[in-house]
N, C-alpha and C positions, 0 to 999 in steps of 0.2 A: 674862644668864650668857653667857659666851664660846662660840665654836664653833670648829671648824678653821679655820684660816686658808687663805683660797684663794692661789694663786701667781698674782700678777698680775706679768705680764711689762712691763707701763706703767700707771702709774697715771693714771686720767682723773678729772673731778668725778664721772663715775657710780660710778666705783669706789669713791669715798668714801661717797655714798650707800648703796652693796650693803654695805659694811662695816659702816655704822652699823645698817642693816637685819638684817645676819648676827651682831651682837653684837661684831664686831673691832674692837678701840681701833686709832685712827688715831695715827700717830706722824709730827712734824713738828718740824723745827730749821730755824733761819736759815742762811744761805751767803752770802757776798758776793762769792766769786771762784772761778776754775776748780779750783783745787787741793783748797781745802775742800769743795767743790760735790761731787768725785769722790769723796774720802773718804766723806761724809754719804750721797752715794747708793748706795755700794758697799755702806754698812753694812746697807742696808734700810730706811732712812727713806722713809716715804709721800709725805710732802709736804715741799719746801724751800721755804722763806718768803724772798726778797730783801727782807728788811725794812728801812724807814728807820731802824732802831736801827743800820744802818752809820753814821749820822752821830754817834753816840757811839763804838761800836767800832772804827770803821775811822777816822774822822776825828778823833775826840776832843772833838766838841761837846758841851755839857754836856745839850742837848735834841735831839730829832729834826728840830726845826723849820728848821734851815739848810739840810738837804740838797736838791738841786735835781732836778728831773724829769731831765735829762742825766746826772748822777751817776747816779740810780737806773738809769737804761737802760745805763750802763756797766758796773754790778755785775750787773745781772740777764743781760747778754749774755754773761759771763764765767761765771756759774752755768748757764744754758742748755747752754753747751759742755759743761760737765761732768756733767752729769744725763742717765743713759739710762733711768730707771725712775720716778724721783719725778715728781709733779707740781710745776711750778714757779709759784710765786703771787709777785707783785710788787706791794708797796705803791705806790699812788700817794702821792706828797709833799705835805707843806701847801703848799698855794697852787695847786696843779694842778688840784684838781677842787670848791673850795668856791665860787667866786663863780658860776659858772653852770653848767649841764647842758651846754651847748655845749663849754665849756671842758674840763669832765670826759671828755666823749666825745674830744676832740681828743688829750688827756694819754693815754687807755686806749690809743687805737689807736696812739699814737708807741712805747709799751710793747710792746703786741704786734708790731708790724712791725718795731721795730728793735733787741729783744733778742731776741724769739723765744718770750718768757715764755707761759704756756699760761692764765694768770687773772690778775685785779688784785685788790686787797684796799683797801677804803674804812674810814675810820673814822667810825663814826656812825650814827644811825635816821632818824626821821621828816624831819629837818633838810637830808637828803641825798638823799631818796627819788627826787627828778626826775633827778638826775647818775646814780643806779645805773640807773633806768628806762633813761635814754639809751643808757648803756653796753649794757645787758642787748639791747636792741635793736638793736644794730649787732653782735649774735653775740657778747660778749666775756664769759665768765664772770666773775662778782663774789663774792669772799668778803667778808662783812661782819664787824665789829669793834664790840663794844660795851663798856661797862664803864669801865675807865681805859683813856681813849684819850689816848695821850702828845700828840698833836699838839694837844691842848686843855689841856696843862700848865698856862697862865698863865691860864685861866679856872678851873682847879680849885685851883691855888695848891699842891699837894699831889700826891705819888705814892700816897697813901692808899687803902685799901680803899674801893670805890664801892658805891652802892646798898646801904649798911646801913640807911637810911631807907626806909619804906613806899612814900613816893610816888617816889622814884627806882628803887626796884625793880621797882614796877608799870609806870613806864614803860619800864624797861630789857625786862620781859617783853612788851610791846605792841611794843616796836620789833623784838624778834627776832621775833615773829610777822609783823610787816610785812615784815621784810626777806625771810622764807621766802615770803609770798605774792607779794610782786612779783619773785621769782626768784633770789634768791641761792642759792648752791649747798652755802655752808658757813657758819659763824658762829665766829669767834674771841670768847671772854669772858674778859677781863683784870682779875684782881685784886678779885673779887667774893665774896660771901659763898658756901660751897660748898653750902648748901641751895638756895638761890636759882639757881645753876647747874644743880644737877639738876633743878630744876623748869623751867628752860628747856629744857634737853634732851629731857625728857619731853615737852614740849609741843609741839614742832615736830619735823617728820621729817627735815629737813636735819642733816648732822653739826654739832657744837658742840664746838669745840675750845679747851681752857682753857689759861690760864697764870694759876697763882695762883687757881685756881677750883674746886679739889677734883678729887675722883676719881670724881665722878657724872655727867661729861661723856662725850662719845664719843671724845676724842684729848685728847693734849697736845702744847703747844710751850714749846720752851726757846730763849733766844738761845745759840747752839753755844758763843761765848767763855765763857760763864758755865758752862755744864755740863762743859766740859774745864778750867775752872779757871784760864784765862788772865787772867781778871780778876779781881784778889784784892781790890779796893776793893769790889765789889757782893755783898752777902749777905742777899739777901730771904729771909723765910720759905720762901717756896714752892721756891726752888732747891735742886736737890740736883747736888752737883759729883761727876763720875764719874772725874777725874783732878785732878791739881793741877800742871798744865802750866806754870804761871807757875814753881814752885820748880824743876821739873825743865827747863825752858828757861834759866832764870836760871844754873841749875848748868852745865849743857852748854855755854852760850855763855862762860861765865867758865872753863871748863877751856879751851876753845879758844884765849880770850886768852892762859891761861896758857903752852899748848903753843907758841904764836906768839913770846911774848917769850922763851921759854927755848930758843927753835930747836929743841924737840923736834918740831914740824910744821912743812914736812913731811919724813918720814923718808925711807929710801934706798927704800923699797917704793912711795911716794907721789910719786914723781916718774919723768920719761922720760930 
């Protein structure tokens, strides 16, 4: 049961743990640039994720795999400059932490030093535990990510719901408990059955933030371009569109083109 919201001047990893303990749901959205980060932060979002989904929505790639560590740092540094209240979490991109724990630590340190981000997020469980441990030992907060892990899309072969079978569901629950045990401050669960997500959230003390994981978790995350309707080609079941910016922007830009062609713009009040 939810309780009265505490007024946080600045969200920290401890704030999120307190929010779970107090029954307050956590809001999280992506942002990849200064302007969007400023808007998202001003609206009161608790966590801004600089996601490797920038590879899709900002660069037009089919998957998240092509984005580089340098590019993630560029996006993250832009977001940090626009965020005054929200906790800024930065995805470590594919290839920047999987080979060994020393590489993972180097990548995480670069993100923290060069972008000013507040935490990093890694995809995976037991198989990357040494990388997570190494990063945590350096004092860098880590958010985990289980379920559908987009960096492993070619292994899965599809973006379908994960952990529907008992064996995979058991492994996910074990991985979630492991991530809590080794020191992750929060966990993202992506596209798994709602009942399993609720079970995970009830089994661990750290916040569980869902995307396509039902309402029984401790918070929700969406890609900001999707929830604002800027992308009209992506319509998964879990997405709620709060605006249709694709239509509104296309109409507005079309009107601008028309005004320029007809010499309506600029008028006498719009010149010096």
